[in-house]
ZASEDO-81749 format. One record per residue: residue in one letter; x negated, y, z of N, C-alpha, C in turn. Coordinates in pm, whole numbers, padded with zeros to 5 digits, always signed. Layout:
// residues N
aXYZXYZXYZ...
***
This chain:
// residues 180
x-00082-00118+00000+00000+00000+00000-00087+00125+00000x-00045+00225-00070-00118+00350-00084-00103+00434+00041x-00209+00507+00072-00204+00597+00186-00255+00734+00141x-00194+00838+00188-00237+00973+00155-00215+01061+00277x-00285+01174+00279-00269+01266+00391-00176+01379+00351x-00085+01412+00437+00006+01524+00413+00013+01610+00537x+00041+01737+00519+00057+01823+00636+00189+01794+00705x+00206+01845+00826+00335+01829+00894+00445+01893+00810x+00570+01854+00831+00680+01910+00753+00679+02063+00756x+00698+02123+00639+00703+02267+00629+00569+02336+00616x+00458+02260+00613+00326+02321+00602+00266+02280+00468x+00208+02375+00398+00151+02351+00267+00000+02357+00277x-00070+02252+00229-00216+02251+00230-00275+02370+00156x-00204+02421+00057-00261+02525-00027-00258+02663+00039x-00195+02674+00154-00186+02803+00221-00236+02791+00365x-00299+02897+00413-00337+02900+00554-00213+02920+00637x-00211+02866+00754-00096+02883+00840-00131+02841+00980x-00038+02849+01073-00068+02817+01212-00096+02669+01234x-00035+02581+01155-00052+02439+01181-00173+02382+01109x-00201+02429+00990-00319+02383+00917-00387+02504+00861x-00513+02517+00889-00589+02629+00837-00702+02577+00754x-00740+02655+00655-00862+02624+00582-00978+02649+00676x-01084+02576+00658-01200+02595+00742-01323+02599+00654x-01397+02706+00661-01525+02709+00593-01615+02615+00671x-01689+02535+00600-01759+02425+00665-01909+02438+00647x-01983+02408+00750-02128+02403+00738-02183+02309+00843x-02304+02258+00818-02377+02192+00925-02411+02300+01025x-02434+02263+01149-02473+02364+01246-02604+02430+01207x-02687+02361+01131-02815+02417+01094-02814+02473+00951x-02698+02484+00887-02693+02534+00749-02587+02644+00733x-02605+02758+00798-02501+02860+00792-02490+02931+00658x-02577+02899+00560-02570+02969+00432-02440+02943+00357x-02358+02850+00399-02233+02822+00331-02118+02907+00384x-02146+02992+00478-02043+03078+00536-02013+03192+00438x-01887+03219+00416-01847+03327+00327-01768+03430+00408x-01828+03544+00442-01763+03639+00532-01638+03706+00477x-01612+03698+00346-01494+03767+00292-01364+03700+00330x-01367+03579+00385-01245+03511+00428-01228+03530+00577x-01176+03645+00617-01167+03678+00760-01071+03589+00837x-00972+03527+00771-00878+03438+00840-00937+03300+00865x-01038+03265+00789-01092+03130+00797-01179+03114+00921x-01182+02993+00968-01261+02961+01085-01384+02886+01039x-01500+02922+01088-01623+02852+01052-01640+02737+01150x-01656+02618+01096-01670+02501+01181-01796+02425+01144x-01841+02342+01235-01960+02262+01214-01921+02115+01219x-01964+02042+01118-01928+01900+01108-02054+01817+01097x-02040+01686+01116-02156+01599+01103-02188+01574+00955x-02301+01511+00932-02352+01493+00796-02258+01411+00708x-02199+01304+00761-02110+01221+00680-01987+01298+00636x-01930+01378+00724-01813+01459+00688-01851+01562+00583x-01966+01624+00601-02016+01722+00505-02032+01657+00368x-02094+01540+00365-02116+01469+00239-01983+01436+00172x-01888+01390+00250-01756+01356+00195-01690+01478+00133x-01703+01592+00198-01641+01715+00148-01711+01768+00023x-01843+01749+00014-01917+01803-00101-01922+01707-00218x-01908+01579-00194-01918+01479-00300-01810+01499-00405x-01689+01527-00362-01579+01547-00455-01497+01666-00406x-01505+01778-00477-01434+01898-00431-01283+01881-00421x-01227+01780-00486-01082+01757-00480-01040+01675-00359x-01137+01620-00285-01106+01541-00166-01061+01634-00054x-00949+01601+00006-00901+01679+00121-00959+01617+00248x-01052+01686+00310-01113+01638+00434-01049+01714+00549x-00983+01640+00636-00911+01696+00749-00992+01669+00876x-01011+01772+00958-01088+01756+01082-01010+01812+01200x-01050+01766+01318-00989+01807+01445-01102+01841+01542x-01073+01928+01636-01174+01961+01735-01179+01853+01842x-01299+01801+01867-01316+01699+01971-01301+01765+02107x-01225+01701+02194-01204+01753+02329-01249+01652+02435x-01344+01565+02397-01400+01470+02493-01477+01551+02596x-01449+01530+02723-01501+01612+02831-01592+01528+02919x-01722+01554+02910-01814+01476+02994-01878+01559+03105x-01882+01690+03089-01950+01772+03189-01869+01897+03224x-01739+01883+03232-01657+01995+03274-01604+02083+03163x-01644+02056+03039-01587+02132+02927-01581+02042+02805x-01480+02063+02720-01465+01977+02603-01577+01997+02501x-01601+01896+02421-01708+01892+02321-01697+02005+02219x-01584+02018+02154-01553+02120+02054-01618+02101+01918x-01690+01992+01896-01736+01962+01759-01614+01922+01677x-01626+01927+01546-01515+01893+01458-01537+01754+01401x-01435+01671+01410-01444+01531+01366-01324+01497+01278x-01344+01398+01192-01231+01347+01116-01143+01266+01211x-01016+01250+01177-00920+01188+01267-00902+01039+01252x-00993+00972+01181-00982+00828+01165-01048+00753+01280x-01002+00633+01306-01055+00552+01417-01205+00531+01402x-01251+00499+01282-01394+00474+01259-01476+00600+01288x-01430+00714+01238-01504+00839+01259-01505+00879+01406x-01395+00857+01475-01389+00888+01619-01485+00799+01696x-01485+00669+01666-01576+00576+01734-01722+00618+01713x-01757+00653+01588-01893+00695+01557-01929+00822+01633x-01841+00919+01635-01866+01044+01707-01887+01019+01856x-01802+00937+01916-01816+00907+02059-01950+00841+02088x-01993+00752+01999-02120+00682+02019-02238+00778+02004x-02240+00856+01897-02354+00942+01868-02363+01063+01961x-02252+01132+01984-02256+01258+02057-02225+01245+02206x-02161+01135+02246-02122+01121+02386-02177+00995+02452x-02253+00915+02376-02313+00794+02432-02213+00688+02473x-02093+00692+02417-01989+00594+02451-02016+00467+02370x-02055+00361+02441-02084+00233+02377-02031+00121+02463x-02018+00005+02404-01974-00109+02482-01928-00222+02394x-01886-00328+02459-01828-00442+02389-01678-00418+02378x-01613-00491+02290-01472-00469+02258-01382-00462+02381x-01405-00547+02480-01315-00553+02596-01365-00477+02718x-01479-00410+02706-01530-00332+02818-01432-00221+02855x-01410-00198+02986-01317-00092+03027-01379+00046+03011x-01296+00139+02969-01341+00278+02954-01223+00371+02984x-01250+00478+03052-01148+00578+03085-01151+00686+02978x-01035+00735+02940-01026+00843+02842-01070+00973+02909x-01165+01042+02847-01213+01169+02899-01171+01285+02809x-01067+01263+02732-01015+01371+02646-00958+01480+02736x-00997+01602+02713-00952+01715+02794-00800+01719+02797x-00742+01715+02915-00597+01720+02930-00528+01585+02931x-00602+01475+02912-00540+01342+02915-00504+01306+03058x-00378+01275+03079-00332+01242+03214-00326+01092+03238x-00369+01013+03140-00364+00868+03152-00477+00820+03244x-00441+00763+03357-00539+00722+03458-00592+00581+03437x-00534+00507+03345-00574+00367+03329-00701+00354+03245x-00765+00239+03259-00879+00207+03174-00829+00147+03044x-00896+00181+02935-00867+00124+02804-00978+00027+02769x-00952-00061+02674-01059-00141+02618-01144-00048+02532x-01274-00071+02530-01363+00009+02447-01313+00013+02303x-01266-00099+02253-01220-00106+02114-01092-00026+02090x-01019+00008+02196-00891+00079+02182-00901+00230+02200x-01012+00278+02255-01018+00421+02288-01007+00512+02165x-01068+00480+02051-01048+00568+01935-00902+00574+01890x-00834+00462+01896-00691+00459+01859-00610+00545+01957x-00647+00542+02084-00580+00626+02184-00605+00774+02153x-00727+00808+02115-00759+00948+02085-00678+00999+01967x-00651+00914+01870-00567+00954+01756-00431+01004+01806x-00381+00946+01916-00253+00994+01970-00267+01135+02028x-00385+01169+02082-00409+01306+02129-00409+01404+02011x-00458+01359+01897-00463+01445+01778-00325+01465+01717x-00230+01381+01761-00092+01385+01713-00079+01355+01564x-00172+01273+01514-00162+01222+01378-00055+01114+01379x+00035+01117+01284+00137+01013+01275+00136+00952+01137x+00197+00836+01126+00209+00765+00999+00355+00757+00962x+00385+00793+00840+00522+00803+00792+00551+00691+00694x+00661+00621+00714+00707+00521+00618+00772+00598+00503x+00721+00579+00382+00772+00656+00268+00914+00619+00230x+00961+00505+00277+01097+00463+00242+01201+00519+00339x+01187+00491+00468+01290+00533+00565+01254+00664+00635x+01131+00715+00612+01085+00843+00668+01066+00841+00820x+01057+00721+00879+01031+00709+01022+00882+00731+01046x+00848+00803+01153+00708+00828+01187+00665+00736+01300x+00539+00692+01292+00482+00602+01391+00350+00660+01440x+00317+00638+01569+00196+00697+01624+00068+00622+01588x+00081+00494+01549-00039+00413+01524-00017+00320+01405x-00128+00281+01345-00123+00194+01229-00059+00059+01260x-00089+00001+01376-00031-00129+01408+00121-00121+01420x+00174-00008+01463+00320+00009+01475+00388+00017+01338x+00328+00089+01243+00391+00098+01110+00376-00034+01035x+00267-00106+01058+00251-00237+00995+00358-00333+01047x+00383-00330+01177+00488-00413+01236+00624-00375+01177x+00651-00245+01167+00776-00196+01108+00793-00250+00966x+00688-00245+00888+00699-00290+00748+00720-00441+00740x+00674-00514+00839+00698-00660+00840+00842-00694+00875x+00903-00617+00967+01038-00654+01012+01149-00582+00936x+01121-00469+00874+01223-00395+00798+01206-00430+00650x+01288-00521+00602+01275-00569+00463+01272-00456+00361x+01359-00357+00379+01366-00249+00281+01238-00164+00279x+01155-00175+00382+01032-00095+00391+00906-00178+00365x+00921-00304+00330+00806-00393+00314+00706-00341+00211x+00754-00278+00106+00665-00228+00000+00645-00076+00005x+00687-00016+00113+00675+00130+00126+00529+00172+00141x+00501+00294+00102+00368+00351+00123+00359+00407+00265x+00237+00412+00315+00211+00476+00443+00154+00614+00414x+00215+00715+00470+00171+00853+00449+00122+00907+00583x-00001+00957+00585-00056+01014+00707-00009+01158+00722x+00054+01188+00834+00098+01325+00865-00002+01381+00965x-00073+01484+00924-00179+01537+01009-00122+01604+01133x-00203+01610+01238-00161+01672+01363-00159+01823+01354x-00098+01889+01452-00080+02034+01447-00209+02115+01457x-00317+02056+01507-00443+02131+01519-00542+02096+01409x-00495+02030+01305-00581+01989+01194-00634+02109+01118x-00752+02092+01062-00810+02192+00974-00850+02123+00844x-00822+02188+00733-00860+02139+00602-00992+02205+00565x-01094+02122+00539-01224+02177+00504-01219+02229+00360x-01264+02351+00344-01274+02413+00212-01415+02468+00201x-01482+02435+00093-01620+02480+00075-01623+02600-00018x-01692+02703+00022-01715+02820-00063-01864+02844-00064x-01914+02876-00180-02058+02904-00187-02083+03049-00220
***
């Protein structure tokens, strides 16, 4: 089944707005990509893989979120892609979060009130819920918080078995736009 990213209802990727904004993108060490004539745009810093993805194909829509993992009294604030793999990589590289699949780990996302331990393998999926990314069934238009939930839905709802999964970005998402 095909998957694509879409903004929340009523938000257009082609326009800046409160829910999705364009973001001028640079490595923290490469500010030459900043274009000061876009006063509404926010300058963000992303990791090398995200930068490469955005520059490899200018038509690719790269969506990022601000990391709020809190290890020393303040959230991280780096910008990360909202996929489970990218979140896991970011946690490992920038926050030293490592472990085996079933190792217990507490969520340190700023503002998370969940007191329970998660499995190490589940923490990125939990963080996606903080980003408020949802998955939409293209047939019945029902939204689901996680991939396993929409897959289950497609198995039990016959009319939705062949539906596409559409990713609805969270309200704090930023669309990376490169200007030189």
